[in-house]
N, C-alpha and C positions, 0 to 999 in steps of 0.2 A: 636296457637299463636293469641293473641288479635289483633284487628284492629290497635291499636296504635303501638304495637310491630312490626306488619307487615310493617306499614308505616315507622317506624324508621329503620327497616332493609333495605327497599328499598332506603331510603335516604342515608344510609351508603354506599350501593353498588353504588349509583350514584356518591357520592363523591369520592369513590375509583376509579371509572372509569375516573372521571374528572381529578384526580391527578396522575393517572398512567402514567408512562413514559416508553414506550417500549425500548427506548435507554438505560436507566438504567438497565432494566430487561435483556437486552442482556448479560450483564456480568454474570448473574446467569446461563446462558447457556454456559459459557466459552468463550464468544466473547468479546475481548477488542475493543472498538470503538476509533479510532484515527481520528483526524481532518485533512483533506487534504487541508490545507490552512494555510497561515501565513501572517500577516500584522502587521506593527508596531502599527497602531491605536488600534487593539484589545488587544495588550500587554499593551499599555498605559492606556486604558480605564477600564481595569478590565474584559473585555469580556471573556478572556480565563478562568479566575477563575469561571465565571458564567457557562461556558460550561463544566468545570470540575464537577460542582455540578450536571449537567444534564447527566453526563455519559462519557464525553470525557476523555480518558486515555493516549493520546499521540498525536503527530503531525507529518505530513510529508510535504515535500516541493519539488518543482522542478523549473527549470528555468522559465516556464510559470507562475507559481504562483508568483515568485519574480518579473517578468516583470510587471504583472498586479498590484502588490502592489506598485512598484516604480512609474509606470506611473500614477496611480490613487491616490496615497497617498501624500498629501501636506507635511506630517511630515518628508519626506526624503530630501526635498529641501535644508534645511540649511546645512545638512551634506554633500550633494553633492557639494554645493557652496564652503564650507570650503575646501574640498578635491581638488576641481578643482583649487582653488587658489594656492594650493601646487603642481599643475601640476601632480596630481596623474592620472595614466592611467585608462581608463574606467573599465577594468577588475578588477583592484585593488579597485576601488571605489565600484563596485558591491560586491566584496568579503567582504569589510569592512562593508557594510550595512547588508549583509546576515549573517555574523558572529555575528554582534550585535543583530539581531533579533532572530537568533537561540539560542544564548546564553541566551538572556532574557527569551525566551519561556522555555528553559530547567530549568532555575532557578524557574520559576513559577510551573513547573511540578515536581520539585525535591522532595517535600514532598510525592507525590504519588509514585515516584520511590522508596523512602525509605520505605514507608508503604507496598508496594507490594514486597519488597525485590528484586528489580530489574526486576520484571516482566513487569511493564509498566512505564509510565512517560518519554518516549523517544521522542526526536525530531530528525528528519533525515535531513541531508544536503548532497547534491550530489557532487561527483567529476565532473570535467568538462566533458561534453558530448563529447568534442573533443578528449578525451583520451580513448574512449570506446574500441579501438582496440590496446591499448598499455598497456601491463601488468605492467611493471616496473614504468612507469609514473603514472599509476593509484595508485599503492602502495605508491609511494612517496607523491602524493597529499593527499591521505587518511591519511597517517601518519601525515602530516603537519596540516591538518584541525583538526584532533582529538587532536593533541598536542596544537594547538592554542586555541581551545575551552575549554580544560582542565575540562571537566565535565564527570562524569560516565554515564550520561543518554543521550549521543549523539550517534546516529548511522550514519555511513557513507554509502551513497548509491553508490553501485557499480553495473553496468549492467551485466546481465547474458550472456555476449558474450563469445566466446572462449578465448579471452584475459582476460576477467573479472574473470573467474573461478579460475585460479591460483592466481590471486590477492586476491580473497576471502580467499583461503587457507592460504596465507601468512599473511593476516591481522588478521584473527582469531587466527593464531598461535602466534601472538604478543599481543593478548588480546584486539584487537580493535573491537568494536561492528560494525556489518555490516548489512545493509538492502540491500539484493540482489534484484535488480529491473529489470523491463522489462522481466519478466518471462511469457512465454506463453505455453511452451511445457512441458509435464509431463516427457519426457525423459531427457530434460535439467534440470528439477527440481531434478531428481535423481542425476545428476552430481553436482548440487549445494549442495544438502544435503551431498554428499560424500566429497566435498571440506570442508564443515563445520566440519564434523567428523575428517577429516585429520588434520584440523587446531587445533581442540580441543586436539587431541593426541599430536601434536607438542607442544602446550602450556603447557600441563600437563607434558611432558617430560622435559621441561625447568623450572619446578617448579611453573608455573602459577596457580593462583586460578581460577578454572573453573567456580565457582559461580559468578565471576565478569565479564563474557563475555556473550554477547547475540547477537542473529541474528534473522532476519525474512526473509522469501523468498516470494517476492511480485509478485503474479500473477495478470496481467492486464486482467480484465474480459470482460468488455463490448466491447472492441475492437475486441475480437474473434468473437462475434456475428455480429458486423458491417461488417467485411470482409466476413465471411461465408455466411451471408444473401445476400450480393451483388453477390457472386459467385453462390449461389443457384438460385437467381432471374434470372441470365443470362441463367441458364439451363432451368428454367421454360419458359422463352421467346423463347428459341430455340427448345422447344419440342412441338409436335402436339398431345401428348397423355394426355387426361384430367385426367386419373387416376394418371399418373406420376406428373402432375401439383399438384394435391392434396397432394401426398406424399412429394414432395419437399417443398411445402408450410408448411407442418406440421413439417418439420425439421428446418425451420427458427426460430431463437430465442432460439434454444435448445443447440447448441454446447458449448457455454461458461460455462453454469452451469454443463453440462455433463463432460467437461474437468476438471472443478474444483473438482467435486465429485471424479473423478478417481485420481486426484492429492492428495486429502485428504486420500484416501485409501492407496496411496503410502507413505504418511507421517506416518500414523499409523503403517505401516509395518516397515519402516526404524527406527522409534524411539521406537520400541519395540524389537529390536534385542539385543543379548548378547553384541555386540560391543558397542552400545550406553549405555546399562545398566552399563557397566564397567566405562564409563565416568560419567554417572549420579551418581554413587556411590562416585565419587570425586567432586560432586557438579554441574556438567554440567546440563544445561537446554535444552530442545528440541528447535530446530529452527522452530518457529511457521510459518505456512502459513499466509500470509497477502493478503487479497483481495483488490486490487487497481482498479482504473478506474471503480468504482461501480455506477457512475451516469448513468442512462439509456439514451442511445442515440436515440433510436427509440421511438417516442411518442406513438406508438401503443402498447408498452409493459408497464407493471406496473412500476411506478417510484421507487419502492422499491424491484424489483425482484432480484437484485444482493445483497440484504441484506437478504431478507426472505429465499431465496433458498440456502444460504451459511452459515447456522448457525450450529456450532459444536465446541466442545472444543478440544484443546485450539487453537483458531485462532484469527486473528486481521482483522478488516474491517475498512479501512481508507476511509472516506466518504467526499465528497464535501458538502458545507453548504446546498444546496437545498435538497440533499438526506437525510441529518440529519433531517431537518425540516419535510420532507415527512414521514420518518419512525416514528418520534415522534408523528405525527398526525394519521397515520393509519397502522403502521407496525404490523405484526402478527408474533408470535414466535412459533417455533417448532424446534426440532433437525433435520433439513432438510438435512444436509450433509450426514447423514447415511441412508437416505430414498431413495428408488428407484435407488440403485447403479447399479443393473443389467440393468435397463432401460437406465441409463446414458451410460453404456458401449454399449448398443444396438444402441443408437443415433450415437455414433462414428462409429460403424460398418456400419450403414445406410448411414452416410455421405460419407464414403469411397466407399460404393457400388454405390452411386450416381455419382461417378467419381471425387470427390474432395479428395485431400490429406491433412489430418490434419497436417502432418509434413510440407508440403509446406505452409499451412496457417500460422502456428505458426512461421515458418522461415521467411516468408514475414513480419509478424507483428514485429518480432524482428528488422529486417533491417529498417522497417519504423519507429519504435520507436526510434532507435538510431538517425536516420536522423531527426526525428521530434524534439527530445530534442536538437540536435545540432542547428537546425534552431531557436528554441525558445531561445537558449543561444545567438545566433547572434542578434536576435530581442531585447533581454534584453540589450545587450551591446549598440546597436543602441539607445535604449530608454535612457540609461544613458548618452550617448553622447549628445542627444537632451537636456537633463536636464542641462548638463554642459554648452552648448551654451546659454540656457535660463538664467543660473546663471551669 
């Protein structure tokens, strides 16, 4: 190779490196990136279209996200003032704003939904967290939201509580897309997948088109490490054995990814059974695992660890804005979910051997998650009330 050819080659490689976008490349590994945020300003400015060009393929929302949007967004004030003049209750004002934003986002994402034949392009909206322990009320609100939005690329978020699981079964059985949220336990995930399959069989029996219904099962990842690390630290501080200190410290920051890898193996098992194949032959799609809460809480850990360590097909990773920017900047790609599975299983065994119960940890996280979302919803309504008074 001549000096000039060598120089041209190096320049091309530098340009390729400068223009490469790991976020876009994730899709080549079977990972759909969804945006864990929604704000009216980004819908009005064209920001969502820009994000789609960079690799965003869906959106998720929750009460905290809507509260932050309404509190910080001037663009909501005119609608709040108009609804307040009509003496609209705060909860109805919130729903009006949320439905408008979710519907607008779904319309922007609709071409992607059509191009992917219903694989991506979804926007999620949550049933009231106050209904987390009420099956029938959850079903009724999910039906109402889905009918109100009247778009095929809407997912209704239902929590993976004991009351939520039969609601998932009923809703899938009616052809309503469901994002099963607040998942922490692999055992509960198996129940969620069973509810999904039950619902598909019901829908097929009533003549439903299985190719038109979709679902994801959302594991909240970083929260697992946050709680497990806290419990491990308590054991470290209570121990006088230096060797035990080192072992317990080595387990910190390991449970969330290990738990996710075990869940992924369960996914592959469940959706390669003859039972699911019979449904797939009728057009059904697998209920993908979705990794949520993927922003790193501990600054001592990599800010992209819950992306880099959870790559595998077909999955979804919904990321907050900061994690998206971090992964675009320095994310590394490999099929990590299928790597070191035996080691992941060993981490769980070691956690249990250290005196912690993974079942208790995931159970506590579910209870705390339901309570946290309920509190966020109360804060959201209080924020709307303040906006009403200001108007």
